[in-house]
C-alpha positions in Angstrom: 194.1 -37.1 157.5 196.1 -33.8 159.3 196.4 -34.4 163.3 197.2 -31.8 165.3 200.9 -31.6 164.2 199.7 -30.9 160.8 201.3 -27.9 159.6 197.6 -26.7 158.2 195.0 -26.3 160.4 191.5 -26.1 158.6 188.0 -25.1 159.7 185.5 -22.8 159.4 184.9 -20.4 162.1 184.8 -22.4 165.2 183.3 -25.8 163.4 185.9 -28.0 162.4 186.0 -29.9 158.9 185.8 -33.5 159.9 189.3 -34.5 160.6 191.2 -31.0 160.2 191.8 -28.9 163.4 190.9 -25.0 163.4 192.9 -22.4 162.7 191.6 -19.3 164.7 192.4 -15.4 164.0 194.9 -15.9 161.1 194.0 -12.7 158.8 193.2 -10.2 161.6 190.5 -8.7 163.4 188.1 -8.0 159.8 188.9 -11.6 158.5 187.7 -13.0 162.4 184.6 -10.6 162.0 184.0 -12.0 158.8 183.9 -15.6 160.6 182.5 -15.1 163.7 179.3 -13.8 162.6 179.3 -14.7 158.9 176.8 -13.1 156.4 173.9 -15.3 155.2 175.3 -15.4 152.1 179.1 -17.3 153.5 179.1 -21.0 153.9 181.4 -23.9 154.8 183.4 -24.9 151.6 182.5 -28.4 150.6 185.2 -30.4 150.0 185.1 -34.3 149.9 188.1 -36.3 151.1 190.0 -37.1 147.7 189.7 -33.1 146.7 191.5 -33.0 150.1 194.2 -35.3 149.5 194.5 -34.9 145.5 194.8 -31.1 145.6 194.6 -29.0 148.2 197.5 -30.7 150.1 199.5 -30.9 147.1 199.1 -27.2 146.3 200.0 -26.2 149.7 202.8 -28.3 150.0 204.0 -27.1 147.2 203.6 -23.3 147.4 206.9 -21.6 147.8 206.2 -20.4 151.2 205.8 -21.2 154.3 201.9 -21.6 155.2 201.2 -21.9 158.6 197.1 -21.8 158.7 194.2 -22.3 156.5 190.7 -21.6 156.3 188.1 -22.6 153.5 185.5 -20.9 152.7 183.2 -20.2 149.8 181.1 -16.7 149.1 177.8 -17.8 148.2 175.0 -20.3 147.2 175.8 -22.2 144.0 179.9 -21.2 144.0 181.4 -24.1 142.2 185.3 -22.3 143.0 186.7 -23.5 146.4 188.1 -20.1 148.3 191.1 -21.1 150.9 192.3 -18.1 153.3 196.0 -18.8 154.3 198.3 -17.4 156.8 202.0 -17.8 155.2 205.3 -16.2 156.0 205.1 -13.4 153.6 201.5 -12.6 154.7 197.3 -13.0 154.1 197.3 -15.1 150.8 193.9 -16.3 149.6 194.2 -19.6 147.6 191.6 -19.9 145.2 190.7 -23.4 143.4 189.0 -23.1 139.9 186.3 -25.5 138.5 187.3 -24.5 135.2 190.0 -23.5 132.7 187.6 -20.2 131.5 187.6 -18.3 134.5 190.8 -19.2 135.9 192.2 -17.8 132.6 190.0 -14.7 132.7 191.0 -14.2 136.3 194.9 -14.6 136.1 194.8 -12.1 132.9 193.0 -9.3 135.0 195.2 -9.7 137.5 198.2 -9.2 135.4 196.9 -6.4 133.4 196.1 -4.9 136.5 198.9 -5.3 138.3 197.8 -5.2 141.6 197.0 -1.7 142.0 193.7 -2.0 144.3 193.2 -5.3 143.8 194.8 -8.3 144.7 198.5 -9.1 143.8 198.6 -12.3 141.6 201.5 -14.0 143.7 201.7 -17.7 142.6 199.4 -19.5 139.8 199.4 -23.4 138.6 200.5 -24.2 135.1 198.0 -23.8 132.4 198.4 -27.6 131.6 198.2 -29.3 135.2 194.8 -30.9 136.2 194.3 -28.7 139.0 194.5 -24.8 138.0 194.8 -22.4 141.3 196.1 -19.4 142.0 198.0 -18.1 145.3 196.9 -13.9 145.5 197.4 -11.1 148.3 194.4 -10.9 150.5 192.3 -7.1 150.4 191.4 -6.9 154.3 187.7 -6.5 154.5 184.5 -6.4 156.3 180.9 -8.0 155.4 179.1 -4.9 154.0 175.4 -4.0 152.3 173.1 -0.9 151.5 171.6 -1.5 155.5 175.8 -0.4 156.7 175.9 3.2 157.7 178.7 4.1 155.2 180.1 7.6 154.7 179.2 8.4 150.9 182.7 9.8 150.5 184.3 5.9 150.6 182.2 5.7 146.8 183.9 8.6 145.4 187.0 6.6 146.1 185.3 3.7 144.4 184.1 6.0 141.1 188.1 6.4 141.2 189.0 3.3 141.1 186.6 1.9 138.8 187.1 4.4 136.1 190.8 3.4 135.9 190.1 -0.3 135.6 188.1 0.9 133.3 190.7 3.1 131.6 192.4 -0.2 130.2 191.0 -0.4 127.0 191.0 -3.4 124.2 190.2 -3.6 120.2 187.9 -5.8 120.2 185.0 -6.9 123.0 184.8 -10.1 124.8 187.2 -12.6 126.4 190.1 -10.8 128.2 192.0 -14.0 127.4 194.2 -14.0 123.8 192.5 -17.6 123.2 188.8 -16.3 124.3 186.4 -15.2 121.6 186.4 -11.6 120.5 184.6 -10.0 118.7 184.7 -6.7 116.5 181.4 -5.1 117.9 180.2 -5.3 121.2 176.6 -6.3 120.1 178.0 -9.2 118.3 179.0 -10.4 121.8 175.4 -9.8 123.5 174.3 -11.2 120.7 175.9 -14.7 121.7 175.4 -14.2 125.1 171.5 -13.4 124.2 171.1 -16.5 122.3 173.0 -18.9 124.5 171.2 -18.0 127.5 167.7 -18.2 125.5 168.2 -21.3 123.9 169.5 -22.6 127.4 166.1 -21.1 129.2 163.9 -22.4 126.3 164.7 -25.7 127.2 163.9 -26.2 130.5 160.4 -25.3 130.7 160.6 -22.8 133.2 159.2 -19.8 130.7 155.6 -19.9 129.2 155.7 -20.0 125.1 154.1 -15.8 125.7 157.4 -15.3 128.0 159.6 -16.9 125.5 158.0 -14.8 122.7 158.2 -11.5 124.9 161.7 -12.0 125.6 162.5 -12.3 122.3 160.8 -9.3 121.5 162.4 -7.0 123.4 165.5 -8.1 122.6 165.1 -7.3 118.9 163.7 -3.9 120.1 166.6 -3.1 122.3 169.5 -4.4 121.0 170.0 -0.4 118.9 170.3 0.9 122.3 173.6 -0.8 121.9 174.7 -0.1 118.5 178.2 2.1 117.9 179.5 1.3 121.3 183.8 1.4 120.2 185.2 1.5 123.8 186.0 -1.8 125.1 186.9 -1.4 128.3 188.0 -4.0 131.2 184.9 -4.4 133.0 184.5 -7.1 136.2 181.0 -7.9 135.6 180.1 -8.5 139.3 180.1 -5.7 141.0 178.5 -6.9 144.2 179.4 -6.2 148.4 181.1 -9.3 147.9 183.8 -8.5 145.9 184.1 -4.9 146.4 186.7 -4.3 149.7 185.4 -1.7 152.4 187.6 -2.0 156.4 184.7 -1.2 159.3 187.8 -0.7 160.9 189.5 2.1 159.2 185.7 4.3 158.7 184.7 1.7 155.8 187.4 3.0 153.5 187.6 1.5 150.1 190.5 -1.1 150.2 189.9 -2.4 146.4 188.1 -5.2 144.4 188.5 -9.0 143.6 187.1 -11.6 142.2 187.8 -11.1 138.6 186.7 -14.4 137.1 184.1 -13.1 135.0 185.7 -9.5 133.3 185.4 -9.3 129.7 186.2 -6.1 127.1 182.6 -4.1 127.0 180.9 -1.2 127.5 181.8 0.1 131.2 178.1 0.9 131.5 177.4 -3.2 131.8 179.3 -3.0 135.0 177.9 0.1 136.2 174.2 -1.2 135.8 174.8 -4.3 138.4 175.9 -1.6 140.8 173.4 0.4 141.1 170.5 -1.7 140.5 171.3 -3.9 143.2 174.9 -3.0 145.3 174.2 0.4 146.3 170.0 -0.3 145.1 168.0 3.2 147.4 171.1 5.0 148.6 170.8 8.4 146.2 174.0 9.8 148.6 176.3 6.8 147.5 175.1 6.5 144.1 175.5 10.7 143.4 179.4 10.2 145.2 179.8 6.8 142.5 179.5 8.9 139.9 181.4 12.2 140.8 184.2 9.8 141.6 183.9 7.9 138.1 183.6 11.7 136.5 180.3 11.0 134.3 178.8 14.3 133.7 175.0 14.7 133.0 175.4 13.4 129.1 177.2 10.1 130.5 174.2 9.8 132.6 172.1 10.3 130.1 173.5 7.8 127.8 173.3 5.1 131.2 169.9 5.6 131.6 169.1 4.3 127.7 171.0 1.3 128.2 169.9 0.7 131.3 167.2 -2.0 131.2 168.0 -3.7 127.6 171.5 -4.4 130.4 169.6 -5.1 133.2 167.3 -7.5 130.9 170.3 -9.5 130.1 171.7 -9.9 133.7 169.2 -11.2 135.0 168.6 -13.7 131.8 172.2 -14.6 132.4 171.4 -14.9 136.3 168.4 -17.2 135.4 170.8 -19.4 133.2 173.0 -19.6 135.9 170.5 -20.7 138.5 169.2 -23.2 136.4 172.7 -24.5 135.8 173.1 -25.0 139.9 169.8 -26.5 140.5 169.2 -22.8 142.6 165.8 -22.9 142.5 165.2 -19.6 144.8 167.8 -17.9 142.6 165.9 -18.6 139.7 162.5 -17.8 140.5 163.6 -14.3 141.6 165.6 -13.7 138.5 162.7 -15.1 136.7 160.4 -12.5 138.2 163.1 -9.3 137.6 162.7 -10.2 134.2 158.8 -10.2 134.1 159.2 -6.7 135.9 161.8 -5.6 133.3 159.1 -6.9 130.3 155.9 -5.5 132.1 157.2 -2.3 132.6 158.6 -1.8 129.0 155.9 -4.3 126.7 152.6 -3.8 126.3 151.5 -8.1 126.1 148.8 -8.8 124.0 
């Protein structure tokens, strides 16, 4: 157990975790505001004593820099990775401890590909054979935001330009961005694998009726043709939501960059944009227009996007339902099921 003389101080906002002291204001005004007035999606990072003693303390002691403060946080309900903000002599860092090797490998590879251009710089990492997988990366200063915020639309021009640069990183195969992951010659092969993975898991949980399962299969078989012959395998983020898009309220909501690449794959860039437009900037026409301007998509490109929109939204909500069931997140499961049914109702005639 650490005491007041510990080189680390662990806590959340002004509520100390048992046995640990608090380090306040270690990462500047934006982060302090984030901790003082957290949005509902941020919660205390839950680690038991064994995890602290056997993993966190050992990692902190082994970092090749002097760590003077640490605040553990997690970003959302169901978050299985552990996120810890660090203060070191070289500046703010984010320590991320992973719950499985796949997400660790993916994020490491993505950050290596992107090289810190508008994304965190990968400073240090665990070995692939270590029992606990982690990375230490630079911190992108940002503030919590969402559609209610009065953010100038020009900010999304900068975001669109940056996302286009990320999507310009391409591969000759689709799927995993790591060399030892599953890759496919065709995009629809990756989507087929994902769909049946979701479908089989969900069908065994008795959360959907036989009629709902039938309609899901009909919709998939009818819509998968819209993604045939896609040849561009781009690096895509797959989780473009406010929590992962760094904007700074201290600088007129300036765009800072993107983080949290643990779900990145090589795929159709429009798969990324569906999540962005449906959720992140939904209902903000000026933000959407600014994004398209920055991304550089013409009317023909937007038409192609709309042709694939419903299918990609369908797959995303199906995957979200599986994730919610895996994590016993009942509210998220209900919301995902409702979104699925809305798509099916709008596109299929029930009989």
